[in-house]
C-alpha positions as CSV (number, residue, x, y, z in Angstrom):
1,X,-239.2,93.9,29.6
2,X,-237.4,93.3,26.2
3,X,-235.9,89.9,25.4
4,X,-233.2,89.1,22.9
5,X,-233.0,85.4,22.5
6,X,-233.3,84.0,26.0
7,X,-231.4,86.7,27.9
8,X,-233.2,89.6,29.5
9,X,-231.9,93.1,28.7
10,X,-230.8,93.8,32.2
11,X,-227.4,93.8,33.8
12,X,-224.3,92.7,31.9
13,X,-224.3,91.1,28.5
14,X,-221.3,89.9,26.5
15,X,-220.9,89.4,22.7
16,X,-217.9,88.2,20.8
17,X,-216.3,90.4,18.2
18,X,-213.9,89.3,15.5
19,X,-211.8,91.5,13.2
20,X,-210.9,89.8,9.9
21,X,-208.9,91.1,7.0
22,X,-207.9,89.7,3.6
23,X,-204.4,88.4,3.1
24,X,-203.3,91.7,1.6
25,X,-205.1,93.7,4.3
26,X,-207.0,95.7,1.6
27,X,-210.4,94.8,3.1
28,X,-211.3,94.2,6.7
29,X,-214.6,93.5,8.4
30,X,-216.0,92.5,11.8
31,X,-218.2,89.6,12.7
32,X,-220.1,89.2,15.9
33,X,-222.0,86.5,17.7
34,X,-224.9,86.0,20.1
35,X,-225.3,87.4,23.6
36,X,-223.8,85.5,26.6
37,X,-224.5,86.1,30.3
38,X,-220.8,86.0,31.3
39,X,-217.4,86.9,29.9
40,X,-216.2,83.4,30.5
41,X,-219.0,81.9,28.5
42,X,-218.3,84.3,25.7
43,X,-214.6,83.4,25.4
44,X,-215.4,79.7,25.7
45,X,-217.8,79.9,22.8
46,X,-215.3,81.9,20.7
47,X,-212.8,79.0,21.1
48,X,-215.3,76.2,20.6
49,X,-217.7,77.6,18.0
50,X,-216.9,81.1,16.6
51,X,-213.2,80.7,15.7
52,X,-213.5,77.2,14.1
53,X,-216.5,78.5,12.1
54,X,-214.7,81.6,10.8
55,X,-211.5,79.7,10.0
56,X,-213.5,77.3,7.9
57,X,-215.7,79.9,6.2
58,X,-212.7,82.3,5.5
59,X,-209.6,80.0,5.3
60,X,-207.4,82.7,3.8
61,X,-208.5,85.5,6.1
62,X,-206.3,87.0,8.8
63,X,-208.0,87.1,12.1
64,X,-206.4,90.2,13.7
65,X,-208.3,90.5,16.9
66,X,-210.9,88.7,19.0
67,X,-212.6,90.1,22.1
68,X,-215.7,89.9,24.1
69,X,-217.6,93.1,24.5
70,X,-219.4,94.0,27.7
71,X,-222.8,95.6,27.1
72,X,-223.9,96.9,30.5
73,X,-227.5,97.8,29.6
74,X,-228.0,99.7,32.9
75,X,-225.2,102.1,32.0
76,X,-225.5,102.3,28.2
77,X,-227.4,105.2,26.7
78,X,-227.8,105.8,23.0
79,X,-228.6,109.2,21.7
80,X,-230.4,109.2,18.4
């Protein structure tokens, strides 16, 4: 069984995702975070850690969207 951090790759996993752009919106990028076991934990950590960190690191950036992504490893298939 694979492990990422301390969470087993089985069932639902949640990761935060942030979309940030420059003031002129000429450049945009995404930032993600670690894996959480629940959606509630993911959104709580966005508010308490992720958002304050990004606002401090990129004070002039526009944060356009924030969401938690559900990675259901039992349903996800990747074709390579």
